[in-house]
C-alpha positions in Angstrom: -26.0 71.0 -16.0 -27.3 69.5 -12.8 -27.7 66.3 -14.6 -24.2 66.5 -16.0 -22.8 67.1 -12.5 -24.8 64.2 -11.1 -23.5 61.9 -13.8 -19.9 63.1 -13.2 -20.4 62.6 -9.5 -21.8 59.1 -10.1 -18.9 58.2 -12.4 -16.4 59.6 -9.9 -18.1 57.5 -7.2 -18.1 54.5 -9.4 -14.5 54.9 -10.2 -13.6 55.3 -6.5 -15.6 52.2 -5.6 -14.0 50.3 -8.5 -10.5 51.3 -7.3 -11.4 50.3 -3.7 -12.7 47.0 -5.0 -9.5 46.4 -7.1 -7.3 47.3 -4.2 -9.2 44.8 -2.0 -8.8 42.1 -4.6 -5.1 42.8 -4.8 -4.6 42.7 -1.0 -6.7 39.5 -0.8 -4.6 38.0 -3.6 -1.4 38.9 -1.9 -2.7 37.5 1.4 -3.6 34.2 -0.3 -0.1 34.1 -1.9 1.5 34.9 1.4 -0.6 32.1 3.2 0.3 29.7 0.4 4.0 30.5 0.8 3.7 30.1 4.5 2.1 26.6 4.2 4.9 25.6 1.8 7.5 26.8 4.2 6.0 24.9 7.1 5.8 21.7 5.0 9.4 22.2 3.9 10.5 22.6 7.5 8.3 19.6 8.6 9.8 17.3 5.9 13.4 18.3 7.0 12.6 17.6 10.7 10.9 14.3 9.8 14.0 13.2 7.7 16.2 14.2 10.7 14.1 12.1 13.1 13.3 15.2 15.2 9.9 13.8 16.3 9.1 16.1 19.2 10.3 19.3 17.4 8.3 18.3 14.3 5.1 17.9 16.4 5.6 21.3 18.0 6.0 23.0 14.7 3.0 21.3 13.1 0.5 21.5 16.0 0.6 25.3 15.8 -1.2 24.8 12.5 -3.8 22.3 13.6 -6.7 24.6 12.4 -5.3 24.7 8.9 -7.4 23.6 5.9 -4.4 22.3 4.0 -4.6 18.5 3.6 -0.8 18.2 3.0 -0.2 19.9 6.3 -2.9 18.0 8.2 -1.8 14.5 7.2 1.8 15.4 8.3 0.4 16.5 11.6 -1.5 13.2 11.9 1.8 11.4 11.2 3.8 13.5 13.7 1.2 12.9 16.4 1.3 9.2 15.8 5.1 9.2 15.8 5.2 11.0 19.1 2.8 8.5 20.5 5.1 5.7 19.5 8.1 7.0 21.5 9.0 4.9 24.5 9.3 8.1 26.6 5.6 9.0 25.9 3.3 8.0 28.8 0.4 5.5 28.3 -2.2 8.3 28.9 -0.4 10.6 26.4 -0.2 7.8 23.8 -4.0 7.4 23.9 -4.6 11.1 23.6 -2.2 11.4 20.7 -3.7 8.4 18.9 -7.2 10.0 18.9 -5.7 13.4 18.0 -3.8 11.9 15.1 -7.1 10.2 13.9 -8.9 13.6 13.9 -6.2 15.3 11.9 -6.2 12.5 9.3 -10.0 12.6 9.1 -9.9 16.4 8.5 -7.2 16.0 5.9 -9.4 13.5 4.0 -12.4 15.8 4.3 -10.3 18.7 2.8 -9.0 16.6 -0.1 -10.4 13.1 -0.9 -7.9 12.8 -3.7 -4.8 13.0 -1.4 -3.3 9.6 -1.3 -1.4 10.3 2.0 -4.6 11.4 3.7 -6.1 8.0 2.9 -3.0 6.2 4.1 -2.8 8.0 7.4 -6.6 7.7 7.9 -6.2 3.9 7.7 -3.2 3.8 10.0 -4.8 6.1 12.6 -8.1 4.3 12.5 -6.2 1.0 13.2 -4.4 2.7 16.1 -7.7 3.9 17.7 -8.9 0.3 17.5 -6.1 -0.6 19.9 -7.9 1.4 22.6 -11.4 0.5 21.6 -11.0 -3.3 21.9 -10.5 -6.2 19.5 -14.2 -6.2 18.3 -13.9 -2.6 17.1 -10.5 -3.2 15.6 -11.7 -6.2 13.6 -14.9 -4.3 12.6 -12.8 -1.5 11.1 -10.6 -3.9 9.2 -12.4 -3.6 5.8 -12.6 0.2 6.0 -8.9 0.4 6.8 -8.0 -1.8 3.8 -10.3 0.2 1.5 -8.4 3.4 2.4 -5.0 1.7 1.8 -6.2 0.4 -1.6 -7.5 3.9 -2.5 -4.1 5.4 -1.5 -2.4 2.9 -3.9 -4.9 3.8 -6.7 -3.9 7.5 -6.2 -0.2 6.7 -5.9 0.8 3.2 -7.1 4.5 3.8 -6.2 4.1 4.4 -2.5 5.9 1.6 -1.0 4.7 2.2 2.6 1.0 1.8 1.6 1.8 -1.4 -0.2 3.7 -2.6 2.9 0.6 -1.8 5.0 -1.7 -4.0 2.9 0.9 -6.7 3.4 0.7 -6.2 7.2 -3.1 -6.3 6.9 -2.9 -9.7 5.0 -0.3 -11.0 7.5 -2.5 -10.1 10.5 -5.5 -11.9 9.1 -3.5 -14.9 8.0 -2.0 -15.1 11.5 -5.3 -14.4 13.4 -5.9 -16.6 16.4 -9.1 -18.7 16.5 -10.9 -16.5 19.0 -10.5 -13.5 16.8 -11.8 -15.4 13.9 -14.9 -16.2 15.9 -15.3 -12.4 16.5 -14.9 -11.7 12.8 -17.5 -14.3 12.0 -20.1 -12.5 14.2 -19.3 -9.1 12.6 -19.3 -10.0 8.9 -21.5 -12.1 6.7 -18.3 -13.1 4.9 -15.3 -12.4 7.3 -12.2 -11.0 5.7 -9.4 -13.5 5.2 -5.9 -13.7 3.8 -2.9 -15.9 3.5 0.8 -15.6 4.2 1.5 -16.0 0.4 -0.7 -12.9 -0.2 1.2 -11.0 2.5 4.5 -12.0 1.0 3.5 -10.8 -2.4 2.7 -7.3 -1.0 6.0 -7.1 1.0 8.0 -8.0 -2.2 5.9 -5.4 -4.2 6.8 -2.8 -1.6 10.5 -3.7 -1.8 10.4 -3.5 -5.6 8.7 0.0 -5.4 11.4 1.3 -3.1 14.3 -1.1 -2.2 15.4 -1.1 1.4 13.0 1.7 2.3 11.8 0.4 5.7 13.3 -1.9 8.3 9.9 -3.3 9.2 9.3 -4.5 5.6 12.5 -6.4 5.8 11.5 -7.9 9.1 8.1 -9.0 7.8 9.6 -10.6 4.8 11.7 -12.7 7.1 8.7 -13.4 9.4 6.5 -14.4 6.5 9.1 -16.7 5.1 9.4 -18.4 8.5 5.6 -18.9 8.5 6.0 -20.6 5.1 8.8 -22.7 6.4 11.5 -21.3 4.1 14.2 -20.8 6.7 16.9 -19.9 4.1 15.1 -16.9 2.8 13.8 -16.1 6.3 17.4 -15.8 7.5 18.3 -13.6 4.5 15.6 -11.0 5.2 15.9 -11.1 9.0 19.7 -10.5 8.7 18.9 -7.5 6.4 16.5 -6.2 9.1 19.1 -6.6 11.8 21.7 -4.7 9.8 19.4 -1.9 8.8 20.7 1.5 10.1 18.7 2.5 13.1 17.5 6.1 12.2 14.2 5.9 14.2 13.0 4.4 17.4 11.1 1.9 15.3 14.3 0.8 13.5 15.9 0.2 16.9 12.9 -1.9 17.9 13.2 -3.9 14.7 16.9 -4.5 15.3 16.3 -5.8 18.8 13.1 -7.8 18.0 12.9 -11.5 18.7 11.3 -13.5 15.9 9.3 -16.7 16.8 
């Protein structure tokens, strides 16, 4: 009888422990679902603000979640930080701070999900931005790493026109590199990276094919590249398109007012 009571007590205790355990699992699961929904809501709000050109408001919304482990949220925060740095109203000191901040968010996004194409894209962009503050030697030294991340982004998402455009910019920059920068590159690499205007042009057209009229700067660089190749007729065509592009962002405004050599 004592044994029976002990067993019954043990079963009751086990049942109680099991119920507590199941309740804990249920609560944890609900918390995870709630957190998931919360991240999705933040991302949805962020995408709306980005599409509306609300740069400052977007940054304020996302920076509240800077400790998140969600790569989708983190790369958006990197983009928002960079966009805020690009505003003409942002001070030089704040631009520098935001550039490094953006790089850290992009780096964390990549650490959290190496298979996220946008994390690779924004890591490359932000690494390039940081190079603007580190000096030309560092910027050139990072060039191959930057291109590798852009290429990885395209592998993960071949239809992303912006990343294709960025490789075009990379090619254009190396094709247009002044002699003193080429000398720096020669000291940094056994085989310095090189490119041509023809290669840049190919990427700009590929970007346009992936998403026609997606970006004023791609139109501008199509025109600039054709100028470098002495095709003034096609240069005029694309530069006119760039000038006529609706100015949704500050960058669009800069493209419309830019002077082409």
